Backbone as JSON, one array per atom type, in Angstrom:
{
  "sequence": "XXXXXXXXXXXXXXXXXXXXXXXXXXXXXXXXXXXXXXXXXXXXXXXXXXXXXXXXXXXXXXXXXXXXXXXXXXXXXXXXXXXXXXXXXXXXXXXXXXXXXXXXXXXXXXXX",
  "N": [[-29.16, 22.24, 21.22], [-30.79, 21.43, 18.33], [-31.96, 18.29, 16.79], [-31.54, 18.14, 13.89], [-29.16, 19.76, 13.86], [-27.15, 18.19, 14.45], [-24.4, 16.23, 13.33], [-23.3, 13.13, 12.18], [-20.53, 11.19, 12.17], [-19.5, 8.24, 11.04], [-16.82, 6.23, 11.78], [-15.14, 3.66, 10.71], [-12.49, 1.37, 11.13], [-10.63, -1.16, 9.95], [-8.23, -3.59, 10.56], [-7.78, -5.75, 8.84], [-6.03, -6.42, 6.36], [-3.48, -5.6, 7.38], [-3.37, -7.17, 9.63], [-3.2, -9.7, 8.52], [-0.85, -9.51, 7.09], [0.89, -9.45, 9.0], [3.18, -11.23, 11.42], [2.53, -13.36, 13.83], [2.79, -12.99, 17.3], [4.5, -15.13, 19.28], [3.43, -15.91, 22.16], [2.94, -17.37, 25.31], [0.08, -18.53, 26.56], [-1.16, -18.47, 30.02], [-1.56, -21.63, 31.63], [-4.64, -22.36, 32.76], [-4.84, -24.02, 35.37], [-2.44, -23.62, 36.56], [-2.81, -20.69, 37.04], [-5.23, -20.76, 38.53], [-4.22, -22.37, 40.93], [-2.51, -20.45, 41.93], [-4.06, -18.92, 43.22], [-5.12, -20.34, 45.39], [-5.72, -20.36, 48.81], [-5.97, -17.58, 49.27], [-8.12, -15.0, 50.46], [-9.21, -12.94, 49.34], [-10.43, -11.56, 46.46], [-9.71, -9.65, 43.57], [-10.36, -7.66, 40.69], [-9.45, -5.83, 37.75], [-10.52, -3.66, 35.68], [-10.01, -3.17, 32.5], [-10.65, -1.69, 30.18], [-10.12, -0.42, 27.16], [-7.65, -0.28, 27.62], [-5.35, -0.42, 25.92], [-4.96, 1.95, 24.64], [-3.23, 2.85, 26.27], [-0.58, 2.64, 25.65], [2.3, 3.68, 23.72], [2.4, 3.82, 20.18], [5.21, 2.18, 18.13], [7.35, 4.49, 16.62], [8.06, 3.54, 13.85], [5.92, 1.75, 13.18], [3.59, 3.48, 13.01], [2.76, 4.56, 10.41], [1.47, 2.31, 9.48], [-0.75, 2.06, 10.49], [-2.75, 4.02, 9.26], [-5.41, 5.66, 8.57], [-7.89, 6.39, 6.28], [-10.15, 9.2, 5.71], [-13.41, 10.19, 5.39], [-13.29, 12.88, 4.33], [-10.7, 12.99, 3.14], [-8.57, 13.19, 4.44], [-5.82, 11.69, 5.86], [-5.25, 9.64, 8.62], [-3.62, 8.77, 11.5], [-2.77, 6.27, 13.89], [-1.41, 6.86, 16.95], [-1.35, 5.9, 19.44], [-1.79, 2.67, 20.8], [-4.11, 0.95, 18.84], [-7.33, -0.86, 19.21], [-7.77, -3.98, 17.77], [-5.5, -4.88, 16.2], [-3.64, -7.79, 15.59], [-1.58, -8.58, 17.23], [-1.81, -6.82, 19.69], [-2.58, -7.85, 22.14], [-0.58, -9.32, 22.85], [1.26, -7.78, 23.14], [0.52, -6.09, 24.97], [0.0, -7.77, 27.46], [2.45, -8.61, 28.42], [3.34, -5.76, 29.6], [1.5, -5.51, 31.56], [2.19, -7.51, 33.13], [4.99, -6.59, 33.93], [4.35, -4.21, 35.17], [2.96, -5.11, 37.34], [4.9, -6.6, 38.69], [6.37, -5.85, 41.14], [4.44, -6.17, 42.83], [3.98, -8.95, 43.0], [3.66, -10.74, 45.53], [1.23, -10.62, 46.37], [-0.19, -10.24, 44.01], [-0.75, -12.12, 41.57], [-2.05, -13.41, 39.61], [-2.18, -12.17, 36.61], [-3.9, -11.67, 33.85]],
  "CA": [[-29.16, 21.9, 19.9], [-31.97, 20.6, 17.89], [-31.58, 17.09, 16.01], [-31.07, 18.33, 12.81], [-27.99, 20.5, 13.79], [-26.04, 17.1, 14.96], [-23.81, 15.56, 12.33], [-22.78, 11.8, 12.85], [-19.64, 10.69, 11.54], [-19.04, 6.98, 11.59], [-15.34, 5.99, 11.51], [-14.9, 2.29, 10.78], [-11.23, 0.94, 10.77], [-10.41, -2.7, 10.25], [-6.96, -3.92, 10.22], [-7.57, -7.13, 8.25], [-4.9, -6.66, 5.74], [-2.34, -5.32, 8.34], [-2.9, -8.52, 10.57], [-2.78, -10.65, 7.56], [0.57, -9.57, 7.1], [1.83, -9.56, 10.61], [3.87, -12.5, 11.97], [2.08, -13.43, 15.24], [3.73, -12.92, 18.28], [4.47, -16.27, 20.1], [3.61, -15.87, 23.58], [2.15, -18.54, 25.69], [-1.13, -18.26, 27.5], [-1.02, -19.2, 31.11], [-2.25, -22.66, 31.91], [-5.38, -22.28, 33.84], [-4.78, -24.54, 36.47], [-1.34, -22.74, 37.34], [-3.75, -19.5, 37.77], [-6.11, -21.36, 39.96], [-3.3, -22.9, 41.84], [-1.91, -19.14, 42.66], [-5.07, -18.26, 44.4], [-5.23, -21.02, 46.81], [-5.29, -19.54, 50.41], [-6.41, -16.36, 49.49], [-9.73, -14.69, 50.72], [-9.96, -11.55, 48.73], [-10.12, -11.6, 44.7], [-10.09, -8.45, 42.97], [-10.34, -7.61, 39.42], [-9.4, -4.34, 37.19], [-11.33, -3.25, 34.32], [-8.7, -2.49, 31.64], [-11.32, -1.12, 29.18], [-9.36, 0.82, 26.26], [-6.16, -0.08, 27.8], [-4.46, -0.31, 24.67], [-4.8, 3.31, 24.45], [-2.37, 3.7, 26.96], [0.8, 2.18, 24.82], [2.47, 4.45, 22.49], [2.97, 2.84, 18.99], [6.53, 2.45, 17.79], [7.12, 5.23, 15.31], [7.93, 2.96, 12.37], [4.75, 1.09, 12.98], [2.6, 4.15, 13.26], [2.2, 4.59, 9.31], [0.82, 1.17, 9.14], [-1.95, 2.11, 10.8], [-3.06, 4.84, 8.65], [-6.9, 5.3, 7.94], [-8.16, 7.74, 5.33], [-11.37, 9.81, 6.28], [-14.39, 10.54, 4.15], [-12.95, 14.21, 3.88], [-9.67, 12.84, 2.46], [-7.43, 13.35, 5.27], [-5.29, 10.51, 6.65], [-5.24, 9.62, 10.09], [-2.66, 7.66, 11.93], [-2.77, 6.11, 15.5], [0.06, 7.32, 17.67], [-1.34, 4.88, 20.47], [-2.03, 1.31, 20.1], [-5.57, 0.72, 18.51], [-7.86, -2.17, 19.28], [-8.19, -4.68, 16.63], [-4.34, -5.23, 15.96], [-3.67, -8.67, 16.08], [-0.44, -8.55, 18.14], [-2.14, -6.21, 20.47], [-2.73, -8.4, 23.46], [0.59, -9.94, 23.03], [2.17, -6.68, 23.52], [0.11, -5.47, 26.25], [0.06, -8.52, 28.64], [3.86, -8.24, 29.21], [3.17, -4.63, 30.06], [0.72, -5.54, 32.61], [2.95, -8.25, 33.99], [6.2, -6.1, 34.32], [3.67, -3.32, 36.25], [2.25, -5.74, 38.8], [5.93, -7.6, 39.1], [6.66, -5.53, 42.28], [3.17, -6.54, 43.74], [3.78, -10.32, 42.75], [3.42, -11.65, 46.45], [-0.44, -10.81, 46.38], [-1.02, -9.94, 42.67], [-0.03, -13.39, 41.04], [-2.59, -13.73, 38.57], [-2.5, -11.03, 35.72], [-3.99, -12.03, 32.62]],
  "C": [[-30.27, 20.96, 19.37], [-31.13, 19.37, 16.87], [-31.1, 17.31, 14.81], [-29.74, 18.99, 12.55], [-27.01, 19.32, 13.99], [-25.63, 16.21, 13.33], [-23.19, 14.36, 13.02], [-21.84, 11.27, 11.69], [-19.09, 9.08, 12.03], [-17.71, 6.37, 10.97], [-15.24, 4.41, 11.7], [-13.35, 2.04, 10.24], [-11.14, -0.54, 10.9], [-9.06, -3.03, 9.79], [-6.83, -5.24, 9.65], [-6.37, -7.27, 7.45], [-3.73, -6.65, 6.52], [-1.92, -6.75, 9.08], [-2.8, -9.42, 9.68], [-1.3, -10.98, 7.23], [1.57, -9.55, 8.11], [2.22, -11.17, 11.0], [3.11, -12.49, 13.35], [2.83, -13.6, 16.13], [3.75, -14.31, 19.13], [4.57, -16.01, 21.45], [2.53, -16.8, 24.22], [0.94, -18.0, 26.58], [-1.13, -19.18, 28.7], [-1.87, -20.41, 31.34], [-3.38, -22.24, 33.08], [-5.4, -22.87, 35.15], [-3.45, -24.04, 37.19], [-2.4, -21.38, 37.91], [-4.55, -19.72, 38.71], [-5.31, -21.54, 41.11], [-3.01, -21.56, 42.85], [-2.92, -18.59, 43.64], [-5.61, -19.12, 45.25], [-4.85, -20.35, 47.93], [-5.62, -18.21, 50.29], [-7.73, -15.97, 49.54], [-10.26, -13.46, 49.76], [-9.81, -12.06, 46.86], [-10.72, -10.16, 44.22], [-9.82, -8.43, 41.32], [-10.26, -5.99, 38.76], [-9.99, -4.41, 35.72], [-10.45, -2.62, 33.38], [-9.42, -2.3, 30.42], [-10.54, -0.04, 28.21], [-8.09, 0.82, 26.77], [-5.2, 0.14, 27.1], [-3.99, 1.03, 24.48], [-3.76, 4.0, 25.01], [-1.04, 3.46, 26.51], [1.0, 3.3, 23.74], [2.97, 3.31, 21.23], [4.53, 3.17, 18.79], [6.44, 3.63, 16.39], [7.49, 4.42, 14.01], [6.77, 2.2, 12.0], [3.49, 2.07, 12.91], [1.98, 4.6, 11.63], [1.29, 3.41, 8.98], [-0.58, 1.15, 9.46], [-2.95, 3.25, 10.38], [-4.54, 4.82, 8.19], [-7.3, 6.62, 7.23], [-9.86, 8.06, 5.67], [-12.09, 10.13, 5.3], [-13.8, 11.97, 3.45], [-11.48, 13.97, 2.99], [-8.46, 12.77, 2.96], [-6.97, 11.93, 5.67], [-4.98, 10.81, 8.05], [-4.6, 8.53, 10.71], [-2.57, 7.63, 13.44], [-1.3, 6.22, 15.87], [0.02, 6.44, 19.03], [-1.87, 3.93, 19.91], [-3.53, 1.33, 20.13], [-5.96, -0.48, 18.89], [-8.11, -2.65, 17.85], [-6.76, -5.08, 15.93], [-4.2, -6.7, 16.57], [-2.59, -9.23, 17.53], [-0.52, -7.73, 19.4], [-1.92, -6.67, 21.94], [-1.31, -8.95, 23.74], [1.44, -8.99, 23.46], [1.74, -5.96, 24.76], [0.24, -6.33, 27.39], [1.41, -8.34, 28.96], [4.01, -6.96, 30.05], [3.01, -4.83, 31.43], [2.02, -6.5, 33.62], [4.11, -7.74, 34.82], [5.43, -4.9, 35.38], [3.38, -3.77, 37.35], [3.7, -6.53, 39.46], [6.49, -7.18, 40.55], [5.82, -5.99, 43.54], [3.09, -8.14, 43.51], [3.43, -11.0, 43.93], [1.92, -11.6, 46.55], [-1.01, -10.18, 45.08], [-0.32, -11.03, 41.82], [-0.64, -13.58, 39.84], [-2.62, -12.33, 37.55], [-2.58, -11.57, 34.43], [-5.38, -11.75, 31.93]]
}
């Protein structure tokens, strides 16, 4: 394909108005001292890169219309999976990860 045949469509979505109207979820951030103390005595440390992990969570049906984005062609596009940029996305995602690792709590104590 030649360069002239490529069409680039840039889709920018900002949830500023939605985030401004959202009541912030009151979820505590773990104390760093507790997180570090949980790692004392262990010789292995592992990390999971959860890039784009929000896309694994389904949006509630009642919230899908709130994420609507108008495209240049005039079509309306709604997120069915949780997009990045929502103010309460981290507060929704973190408990899911904590619950996922709960059976492995003995050796996976720090999930944040």
